[in-house]
N, C-alpha and C positions, 0 to 999 in steps of 0.2 A: 495839861488840855494844852496847853499851845502844841507844845513835839506831838501831840496825836493831831493836831489840824494841818501839823505840817507833814507829818508823811502821809496823813492824805489827799493832800495836794499833790506831793512827789509822786503815790501812786498812782493815779488822776493822771497825771502829765505820760506817765511811763505808759501806761496801758493806751492812753490816746497816740503817743509815737508807736507803738508797737501796733496799731489797727491802723491799716489802710483799705482803700476800695480803689477796687480799679474796674475800669469802663469796660463796654463791653468789645469796645476796637482797641484796647489797650492788654498791652500785655508786662510783666515785669520782670524784669532780670535780677534777683537775690545774691550777692555778693555777700558769703557768711564768714568773715576773715579774711577779706582779700580774694577769696574762692568761691566759681560761680556754680550757685544751687546745679542741679543737673538739667531740670526744664522749669521754664517760665509759669510763671504764675499770673492766676487770672483767667476770665475775668470775675468779680466778686470780689470776699471780704476775704484776705490776707493777713495775718498773723507774720511779725518780725521783730528778734531779739532784740532790742533796745540795747545801745550799744557794741552790736556784734553782726547783724545784716546792713545793708545797705542795699536802697532800691534805686533801677533806673528804669524809666517807664519808657516801652516802645510804642508806637502808633502805628495798624495793620492796615490804616486805610491808603486807596491808590494816592498816591502823590502825582502830580502834575507839575512837569520841568520845566518848563521852555527855551531851550536852548538860543542862545544869542547869536548873532548872526557872523554866518565864515563864510569870511573869504579864501572863492575857492577858482583854480585852474582848471578846468576839466581836461578830458582826457586829448580832446582835437582842441587844445589851446586858445578858449575861450575863459573870459574870467568875468563870475559870480558872486554873487550874494546870498547864502543858502543859510533858513532857519527852521528851527525843528520842535517838535514839544514831542517829549517823553512820559509814559506813563509808566507807573512803577510801583510795586507795594513793597512792604515786610512779610516775608514768609517764614525766616527763624528768626526770632527776638536775638537770640545768643550769639548768633553769628554776626548779625548787624553789628551788636554792641562789642565783640571780640575781636572781629577781623578787621576792621576799618574803625579809625578815629571819626571819622561824619561822615557816612552813608552816603546824606544829602549831596554833598560838594563833590564826593568821589566821583559817583554817576556822573554830576552835570561836569566834571571835565570828562571823565569816557566819552559821555555822548560830544561832547566839541569835537574831541580830535578823533572818533567814528564818523561823524558826518562830515569833516574834512577829506578823512580816507575814504572814503564809499563815493563821494560829491567827485572826487577827484580822479577815480580810477572807469568812472561811465563818459561816456558823450554828452554833450548839451540835450539832442533830439532823446538820449535816452530820459535823461532826467525830465522833459519837460511832458515825452507823452508815455512813460512807466514808473510812474512813479510809486504803484503798488510793489515791485520789484525794488522797486530802492528801499522803501517802509519796510520790508521785510527781512531786504541783509542787513539792514541796523538793528533793527531787534529782535535780529538771529543773534549775530556780531556783542550788542551789548547783554544779552541775554546771559551767555556762554559768558561774560567776562563778570557779570557781578553775581553768577551763582555761587560760588565761595563765600560771598559776602551775607548769603541770606536775601538776596536780594531778586525780585521776578520781576523782570521788564514784558509789563504784557502789551503794549503796542506804541509805535513812534508813528509819526505822522510828518510831514515833508510839508512845511506851513506855506512860505514864498520862496521865491529865485527870481533874483532882480537881475537884469540882466543891460549892460551898457546903453546906451541912448544908439550905440552905432549901430550896435547887432538889433534890439528892437525894430527901429527904421529897416535895417535888412529883410528882417523877418517879415512886416508888413511889403516890402516890394514884395517879397519870395510870394506870400498867401495872396496878393494881389492879379500874380500873374497867371499863378496856379488858378484862377477863377476864372480867367480872361481864356486861361485854356481850354477850360471845361466848358464857357460859353460855345466859344467855337467848333469843338468838338458837337456838344449840341446843333448848333445851328448847321454844321456839315450833314451832318444823319439827319435831319430832318429835312434838306436839300434833296438828299440821296434818296431817301422815301417820296420826297415828293416827286422824284425825276421818274422815278421808279414808276409811278402810278399814272402818269403823262404819255410814259411809254404803252402802258398797257390800254387806256383809256383811248391811244393813237390807233395801234391793231384793234381795238374794236370797234374807232370809226374805219379802217379804212375793210375790215369786214360787211360792217352795215353801215351804206350811205346814208340812210336815213337816222342815223344818231347824228351824223353831223351835220345836217339839214338842221334836226330838232333841235341840240345845242347852238345854233346858229340863233335860230327863233327866240329862246331862250335869252342870250348875249340881249337882242332888239330889245326884249321887254324889260331886263331888268336897268338898262339905257335910259327908256322911255319912265320909269321912277323915277330914277335917279336927277333927272333933267327935266325941268319946267318948261327949256325952249325947245322948240318941234326941230327934228333931226332926222334928215331924208338920207337912206340907206340904201344903195343898189340891191336887186334882190335877182340873184343871179337864174335864170329860167331851170338849170339843173335842179335849184330847189322844189320847181314844183313837176320835174317830168316824174318823181317818184311817183307821187300821189296818181299820177295820170294814167301811168301805166299798172296802177291799181284799182283805177275806173273804170266799171263797166261801159261800153260801149252804149246809146241809147236807144232802144228799138226805133228800125223804121217806120 
């Protein structure tokens, strides 16, 4: 009786070790007597041969890799520190297990060297203003080199670009000078337009003397409103000459 119980316990243990549950985001790479089975198993319930099959789980979810800061000298000889974030996932579990010992570590090291290489071939202005181009180039290079490992690099983003203090001050001065230049150009354009309008108004007043006289009266009224004290202005006789010419003579 005891032997039967022992056999039942051993049988249950063997059955439990043979049955494995693979989650939806996982795949199982099965080695049978040291040789990999043709296709990855899962998801769901799979059966292994106890003592013969060995299983290694591989996640298919996207992995976020934070690439630490890399000291780079750009093509125009500016020393900067650049870091980035890489998004990748396993698309072929068998390659990811067989082709590389640790695909996460290998991808991290490759991302660091690629970031230094690409950033070192660009100028500082390109790094600051054309990040999309740098990101796309990094993604293409990483994806091409990790493809034999069964890894797909989906996205690369440059996070921070740290500049030396001297370069930051120089860029601030440059930006301030640029703002002053634009302000002077806008002011000069305004003066030019105002001068053109004044010339146009002068020509109109030269053709129509009455317009000049009306403008003179308008100026007097504006001064009278703005100042409380009494202001006396000499009025030229020519101001009344135009009205006198237009007034018909009285009947005798």
